[in-house]
A tleap script that builds the chain and sets N, CA, C and O, in Angstrom:
source leaprc.protein.ff14SB
mol = sequence {
  NMET ASP ARG GLU ASN LYS GLU GLN THR LYS
  ASN GLY ARG GLU LEU THR PRO THR PRO ALA
  GLU PRO GLY ASP THR MET PRO PRO GLU GLN
  LYS LYS PRO TYR ASP LYS LYS THR ARG ALA
  LEU ALA TRP VAL GLY VAL GLY PHE MET VAL
  PHE LEU THR ILE MET TYR PHE TYR VAL PHE
  TYR SER GLY LYS ILE LEU GLN CTRP
}
set mol.1.N position { -14.171 72.411 -226.439 }
set mol.1.CA position { -12.729 73.150 -226.489 }
set mol.1.C position { -12.864 74.520 -226.948 }
set mol.1.O position { -12.375 75.500 -226.385 }
set mol.2.N position { -13.646 74.524 -228.138 }
set mol.2.CA position { -13.674 75.860 -228.465 }
set mol.2.C position { -14.439 76.966 -227.737 }
set mol.2.O position { -14.345 78.176 -227.944 }
set mol.3.N position { -15.333 76.237 -226.711 }
set mol.3.CA position { -15.949 77.013 -225.651 }
set mol.3.C position { -15.409 77.756 -224.605 }
set mol.3.O position { -15.691 78.789 -223.998 }
set mol.4.N position { -14.463 76.823 -224.587 }
set mol.4.CA position { -13.162 77.032 -223.441 }
set mol.4.C position { -12.405 78.360 -223.983 }
set mol.4.O position { -12.446 79.316 -223.209 }
set mol.5.N position { -11.714 78.546 -225.220 }
set mol.5.CA position { -11.061 79.873 -226.065 }
set mol.5.C position { -11.935 80.893 -226.176 }
set mol.5.O position { -11.507 82.039 -226.043 }
set mol.6.N position { -12.913 80.728 -226.363 }
set mol.6.CA position { -13.926 82.262 -226.636 }
set mol.6.C position { -14.675 82.812 -224.923 }
set mol.6.O position { -15.054 83.922 -224.551 }
set mol.7.N position { -14.645 81.515 -224.236 }
set mol.7.CA position { -14.498 82.559 -222.818 }
set mol.7.C position { -13.185 82.696 -222.352 }
set mol.7.O position { -13.251 83.424 -221.361 }
set mol.8.N position { -11.838 82.314 -222.597 }
set mol.8.CA position { -10.581 82.729 -222.112 }
set mol.8.C position { -10.560 84.562 -223.071 }
set mol.8.O position { -10.067 85.592 -222.610 }
set mol.9.N position { -11.116 84.434 -224.156 }
set mol.9.CA position { -10.929 86.020 -224.784 }
set mol.9.C position { -11.854 86.843 -224.144 }
set mol.9.O position { -11.657 88.024 -223.858 }
set mol.10.N position { -13.060 86.081 -223.884 }
set mol.10.CA position { -14.028 87.269 -223.598 }
set mol.10.C position { -13.453 87.670 -222.303 }
set mol.10.O position { -13.317 88.885 -222.446 }
set mol.11.N position { -12.980 87.328 -220.968 }
set mol.11.CA position { -12.156 87.753 -219.939 }
set mol.11.C position { -10.944 88.262 -220.044 }
set mol.11.O position { -10.726 88.786 -218.951 }
set mol.12.N position { -9.832 88.440 -220.881 }
set mol.12.CA position { -9.165 88.948 -222.004 }
set mol.12.C position { -7.759 88.539 -221.493 }
set mol.12.O position { -6.718 89.154 -221.262 }
set mol.13.N position { -8.141 87.300 -221.416 }
set mol.13.CA position { -6.613 86.046 -220.970 }
set mol.13.C position { -6.275 85.633 -222.240 }
set mol.13.O position { -7.054 85.577 -223.191 }
set mol.14.N position { -5.130 85.350 -222.248 }
set mol.14.CA position { -4.570 84.892 -223.816 }
set mol.14.C position { -4.947 83.520 -223.562 }
set mol.14.O position { -5.179 82.924 -222.510 }
set mol.15.N position { -4.955 83.005 -225.292 }
set mol.15.CA position { -5.127 81.700 -225.775 }
set mol.15.C position { -4.430 80.538 -225.359 }
set mol.15.O position { -3.221 80.360 -225.507 }
set mol.16.N position { -5.050 79.930 -224.951 }
set mol.16.CA position { -3.939 78.551 -224.611 }
set mol.16.C position { -4.225 77.629 -225.608 }
set mol.16.O position { -5.431 77.456 -225.786 }
set mol.17.N position { -3.444 76.959 -226.339 }
set mol.17.CA position { -2.858 75.746 -227.402 }
set mol.17.C position { -3.830 74.544 -226.680 }
set mol.17.O position { -3.515 73.899 -225.680 }
set mol.18.N position { -4.918 74.435 -227.347 }
set mol.18.CA position { -5.381 73.293 -227.044 }
set mol.18.C position { -5.310 72.295 -227.793 }
set mol.18.O position { -5.515 72.465 -228.995 }
set mol.19.N position { -4.903 70.574 -227.127 }
set mol.19.CA position { -4.604 69.711 -228.340 }
set mol.19.C position { -5.809 69.501 -229.397 }
set mol.19.O position { -6.986 69.863 -229.373 }
set mol.20.N position { -5.047 68.775 -230.329 }
set mol.20.CA position { -6.261 68.323 -231.222 }
set mol.20.C position { -6.836 67.071 -230.909 }
set mol.20.O position { -6.112 66.223 -230.389 }
set mol.21.N position { -7.868 66.853 -231.112 }
set mol.21.CA position { -8.664 65.184 -230.706 }
set mol.21.C position { -8.807 64.482 -231.780 }
set mol.21.O position { -8.693 65.085 -232.847 }
set mol.22.N position { -9.027 63.361 -231.795 }
set mol.22.CA position { -8.389 61.908 -232.575 }
set mol.22.C position { -9.278 62.434 -233.976 }
set mol.22.O position { -8.894 62.214 -235.124 }
set mol.23.N position { -10.622 63.221 -233.598 }
set mol.23.CA position { -11.083 63.488 -234.808 }
set mol.23.C position { -11.089 64.706 -235.676 }
set mol.23.O position { -11.767 64.849 -236.693 }
set mol.24.N position { -10.110 65.714 -235.066 }
set mol.24.CA position { -9.841 67.119 -235.466 }
set mol.24.C position { -9.055 67.006 -236.876 }
set mol.24.O position { -9.034 68.018 -237.575 }
set mol.25.N position { -8.353 65.734 -237.376 }
set mol.25.CA position { -7.488 65.968 -238.120 }
set mol.25.C position { -8.152 65.909 -239.364 }
set mol.25.O position { -9.163 65.227 -239.199 }
set mol.26.N position { -8.045 66.393 -240.808 }
set mol.26.CA position { -8.174 66.759 -241.814 }
set mol.26.C position { -7.534 65.211 -242.860 }
set mol.26.O position { -6.446 64.637 -242.815 }
set mol.27.N position { -8.324 65.043 -243.409 }
set mol.27.CA position { -7.609 63.748 -244.128 }
set mol.27.C position { -6.395 64.793 -245.539 }
set mol.27.O position { -6.475 65.964 -245.910 }
set mol.28.N position { -5.714 64.019 -245.821 }
set mol.28.CA position { -4.257 64.768 -246.743 }
set mol.28.C position { -5.251 64.610 -248.078 }
set mol.28.O position { -6.057 63.693 -248.238 }
set mol.29.N position { -4.979 65.849 -249.108 }
set mol.29.CA position { -5.668 65.984 -250.559 }
set mol.29.C position { -5.154 64.938 -251.388 }
set mol.29.O position { -3.935 64.770 -251.360 }
set mol.30.N position { -5.791 64.267 -252.058 }
set mol.30.CA position { -5.473 63.396 -253.069 }
set mol.30.C position { -4.612 64.255 -253.863 }
set mol.30.O position { -4.931 65.398 -254.191 }
set mol.31.N position { -2.948 63.396 -254.326 }
set mol.31.CA position { -2.572 64.381 -255.292 }
set mol.31.C position { -2.805 63.664 -256.628 }
set mol.31.O position { -2.563 62.465 -256.760 }
set mol.32.N position { -3.343 64.532 -257.741 }
set mol.32.CA position { -3.186 64.057 -259.063 }
set mol.32.C position { -1.853 64.219 -259.894 }
set mol.32.O position { -0.954 64.972 -259.520 }
set mol.33.N position { -1.790 63.536 -260.934 }
set mol.33.CA position { -0.559 63.483 -261.131 }
set mol.33.C position { -1.069 64.915 -262.524 }
set mol.33.O position { -2.162 65.433 -262.753 }
set mol.34.N position { 0.425 65.143 -263.223 }
set mol.34.CA position { 0.252 66.306 -264.745 }
set mol.34.C position { -0.129 65.517 -265.167 }
set mol.34.O position { -0.058 64.380 -264.700 }
set mol.35.N position { -0.623 65.807 -266.111 }
set mol.35.CA position { -0.954 65.584 -267.676 }
set mol.35.C position { 0.386 65.467 -268.272 }
set mol.35.O position { 1.519 65.752 -267.886 }
set mol.36.N position { -0.286 64.778 -269.707 }
set mol.36.CA position { 0.769 64.221 -270.530 }
set mol.36.C position { 1.481 65.744 -271.266 }
set mol.36.O position { 2.610 65.632 -271.744 }
set mol.37.N position { 0.837 67.018 -271.324 }
set mol.37.CA position { 1.168 68.243 -272.339 }
set mol.37.C position { 2.309 69.145 -270.885 }
set mol.37.O position { 3.381 69.750 -270.868 }
set mol.38.N position { 1.588 68.867 -270.186 }
set mol.38.CA position { 2.705 69.762 -269.229 }
set mol.38.C position { 4.007 68.638 -268.881 }
set mol.38.O position { 5.074 69.222 -268.693 }
set mol.39.N position { 4.060 67.430 -268.791 }
set mol.39.CA position { 5.352 66.829 -268.563 }
set mol.39.C position { 5.965 66.949 -269.931 }
set mol.39.O position { 7.190 67.061 -269.880 }
set mol.40.N position { 5.492 66.956 -271.041 }
set mol.40.CA position { 6.270 67.041 -271.951 }
set mol.40.C position { 6.575 68.566 -272.297 }
set mol.40.O position { 7.607 68.753 -272.942 }
set mol.41.N position { 5.881 69.585 -271.983 }
set mol.41.CA position { 6.801 71.057 -271.801 }
set mol.41.C position { 7.909 71.058 -270.646 }
set mol.41.O position { 8.471 72.146 -270.769 }
set mol.42.N position { 8.404 70.465 -269.743 }
set mol.42.CA position { 8.800 70.432 -268.731 }
set mol.42.C position { 10.031 69.565 -269.610 }
set mol.42.O position { 11.115 70.074 -269.893 }
set mol.43.N position { 9.768 68.637 -269.852 }
set mol.43.CA position { 10.875 67.989 -271.025 }
set mol.43.C position { 11.235 68.824 -271.783 }
set mol.43.O position { 12.463 68.764 -271.843 }
set mol.44.N position { 10.885 69.519 -272.354 }
set mol.44.CA position { 11.333 70.592 -273.545 }
set mol.44.C position { 12.148 71.729 -273.209 }
set mol.44.O position { 12.954 72.179 -274.024 }
set mol.45.N position { 11.969 72.303 -271.877 }
set mol.45.CA position { 12.536 73.036 -271.090 }
set mol.45.C position { 14.058 72.748 -270.661 }
set mol.45.O position { 15.071 73.444 -270.717 }
set mol.46.N position { 13.771 71.236 -270.139 }
set mol.46.CA position { 14.975 70.855 -269.627 }
set mol.46.C position { 15.712 70.960 -270.367 }
set mol.46.O position { 16.762 71.522 -270.056 }
set mol.47.N position { 15.489 70.390 -271.919 }
set mol.47.CA position { 15.838 69.894 -273.099 }
set mol.47.C position { 16.697 71.453 -273.593 }
set mol.47.O position { 17.785 71.375 -274.163 }
set mol.48.N position { 16.258 72.377 -273.389 }
set mol.48.CA position { 16.463 73.588 -273.846 }
set mol.48.C position { 17.742 74.281 -272.690 }
set mol.48.O position { 18.740 74.909 -273.043 }
set mol.49.N position { 17.474 74.052 -271.737 }
set mol.49.CA position { 18.263 74.271 -270.580 }
set mol.49.C position { 19.771 73.862 -270.823 }
set mol.49.O position { 20.775 74.572 -270.876 }
set mol.50.N position { 19.601 72.370 -270.967 }
set mol.50.CA position { 20.863 71.307 -271.598 }
set mol.50.C position { 21.574 72.164 -272.754 }
set mol.50.O position { 22.776 72.409 -272.642 }
set mol.51.N position { 20.637 72.759 -274.188 }
set mol.51.CA position { 21.317 72.717 -275.275 }
set mol.51.C position { 21.980 74.225 -274.912 }
set mol.51.O position { 22.649 74.523 -275.901 }
set mol.52.N position { 22.049 75.016 -274.174 }
set mol.52.CA position { 22.225 76.118 -273.887 }
set mol.52.C position { 23.241 76.336 -273.237 }
set mol.52.O position { 24.000 77.251 -273.559 }
set mol.53.N position { 23.555 75.262 -271.811 }
set mol.53.CA position { 24.448 75.063 -271.885 }
set mol.53.C position { 25.749 74.658 -272.056 }
set mol.53.O position { 26.829 75.164 -271.748 }
set mol.54.N position { 25.307 73.262 -272.818 }
set mol.54.CA position { 26.894 73.239 -273.917 }
set mol.54.C position { 26.943 74.303 -274.775 }
set mol.54.O position { 27.969 74.956 -274.583 }
set mol.55.N position { 26.320 74.697 -275.555 }
set mol.55.CA position { 26.404 75.935 -276.409 }
set mol.55.C position { 27.110 77.005 -275.677 }
set mol.55.O position { 27.959 77.384 -276.483 }
set mol.56.N position { 27.227 77.667 -274.653 }
set mol.56.CA position { 28.054 78.581 -273.661 }
set mol.56.C position { 29.055 77.887 -273.150 }
set mol.56.O position { 29.934 78.668 -272.787 }
set mol.57.N position { 29.338 76.766 -272.948 }
set mol.57.CA position { 30.521 75.872 -272.748 }
set mol.57.C position { 31.650 75.819 -273.606 }
set mol.57.O position { 32.830 76.104 -273.402 }
set mol.58.N position { 30.854 75.258 -274.938 }
set mol.58.CA position { 31.367 74.943 -275.623 }
set mol.58.C position { 32.407 76.343 -276.653 }
set mol.58.O position { 33.392 76.289 -277.389 }
set mol.59.N position { 31.316 77.685 -276.060 }
set mol.59.CA position { 32.244 78.944 -277.027 }
set mol.59.C position { 33.304 79.487 -275.791 }
set mol.59.O position { 34.378 80.064 -275.960 }
set mol.60.N position { 32.751 79.171 -274.689 }
set mol.60.CA position { 33.698 79.712 -273.458 }
set mol.60.C position { 35.091 78.769 -273.277 }
set mol.60.O position { 36.121 79.120 -272.701 }
set mol.61.N position { 34.910 77.872 -273.731 }
set mol.61.CA position { 36.276 76.952 -273.267 }
set mol.61.C position { 36.656 76.783 -275.042 }
set mol.61.O position { 37.273 75.721 -275.131 }
set mol.62.N position { 36.581 77.137 -275.822 }
set mol.62.CA position { 37.287 77.118 -277.268 }
set mol.62.C position { 37.866 78.340 -277.509 }
set mol.62.O position { 38.640 78.515 -278.450 }
set mol.63.N position { 37.499 79.344 -276.599 }
set mol.63.CA position { 38.084 80.386 -276.841 }
set mol.63.C position { 37.327 81.261 -278.506 }
set mol.63.O position { 37.801 82.313 -278.933 }
set mol.64.N position { 36.645 80.842 -278.896 }
set mol.64.CA position { 35.671 81.366 -280.049 }
set mol.64.C position { 35.306 83.141 -279.838 }
set mol.64.O position { 35.473 84.132 -280.550 }
set mol.65.N position { 34.742 82.900 -278.491 }
set mol.65.CA position { 34.368 84.559 -277.941 }
set mol.65.C position { 35.684 85.730 -277.987 }
set mol.65.O position { 35.518 86.945 -278.099 }
set mol.66.N position { 37.028 85.019 -277.870 }
set mol.66.CA position { 38.212 86.008 -278.427 }
set mol.66.C position { 38.295 86.308 -279.275 }
set mol.66.O position { 39.224 87.108 -279.385 }
set mol.67.N position { 37.482 86.009 -280.644 }
set mol.67.CA position { 38.134 86.742 -282.085 }
set mol.67.C position { 37.082 86.825 -282.327 }
set mol.67.O position { 36.707 86.213 -283.327 }
set mol.68.N position { 36.035 87.651 -281.510 }
set mol.68.CA position { 35.259 88.414 -282.120 }
set mol.68.C position { 35.387 89.993 -282.304 }
set mol.68.O position { 34.533 90.612 -282.939 }
savepdb mol mol.pdb
quit
């Protein structure tokens, strides 16, 4: 298959896509889980954003921002 593509480029013709053979596929990479430190930091970030959202909604809906 590769030889055909090289010959086609030498002759000036466009490359034609060739079908993959059964042995040409690469195995998928093994996904390793995140470590505990990364997970903890992610949960701290989620908690912080929830805290900020609650604080902003409280100030907005209570009308305290108008008293400043």
